[in-house]
N, C-alpha and C positions, 0 to 999 in steps of 0.2 A: 710327377709322382711315380714311384716305382711300386708294383704290386708284388709281393711274394705269396704264393699260395691264395691270392685274392684279397690279401690284407695290405693296406698302405705301409710302406717302409721308408726308411731314410736312406737317401743315396749320397748324402754329403753336399748336395746342392739343392734339391728340391724334396718335397715330401710332405705328408699331412702332419707330421709332428713339428716341422719347421714353419710352414707358411700358411697353413690353412686353419688356424686357430682350433687344432684338434682338442676335444673335450672343453671347449670354451675358453681355452688359455691362448692368448696372443703371444707368440714367441718370435724372435728375430735372429739375426746373425749372431748373437751372444749365447745361442743354445749350447748347453753342456749336457752330456749324457753321463749318468752315474750308474754302474752296475755293481750290485752287491750280491754276494752268495754268502749265506749262513745257515746254521742249523735252524731247523723249525722249532716252534714252541713259543714265539713271542705273540702277544695279543694284537689284535687290530689297533688299539689305543697305543701300544708301544710303537708300532710300525709308523703310525700317523705322527708321533712325536719325533720319530727319528727322521722322517721325511722333512718335518718343519725345521729340525735343527740343522740338517744338511743344507737347506736353502739358506738359512740364516748365516751359517758359517761361509757359505760360497759368497754371499753378499759382503760379509765382513772383511774376509781375507783375500778374495779375488775380484770383487766389485760386480759380481755377476747377479743379475736381478733375479730374485726368487722365481719369477714366471718362466726364466730361461733354464731352470733346473729340472731336468727329466731324469727320474729315478726308476730303475727296474730292479726288483728284488727276486731273488731265487732262493728258495729254501730246499734244504735236503736233510737226510737222516745221518746218523753217526756211520753207518756202513759206506756212506758215499765219500768218505774221506780216506786218503792214504798219505802218510807223512814220510814215506820212503820204504825201500826195501821191498816193494810191491806188496805191502801188508796193509790191512785195515785195521789200524791200532785202535780206533774207537769201537770196532764192531765187538759185540758181546759174545762170548762163547756159547 
């Protein structure tokens, strides 16, 4: 296991997320990490439904067992986006 700032991390071979049943979920070599970035504002129920649907689709289209789908969600605000030209197009004046 690799520790970053005292927290277990994933090194691609070992780690709490992969082999040590972290959070009571037994994962194996089929582990898939999904990282999402989106605007804030969704309810906890909406996020839970999203996680379930991603796991369902991973199983349906890729044969990945839902227990092997590890999802990290990062939320941000309008000012955190730039779509070019060094401007924050979503930022309000």
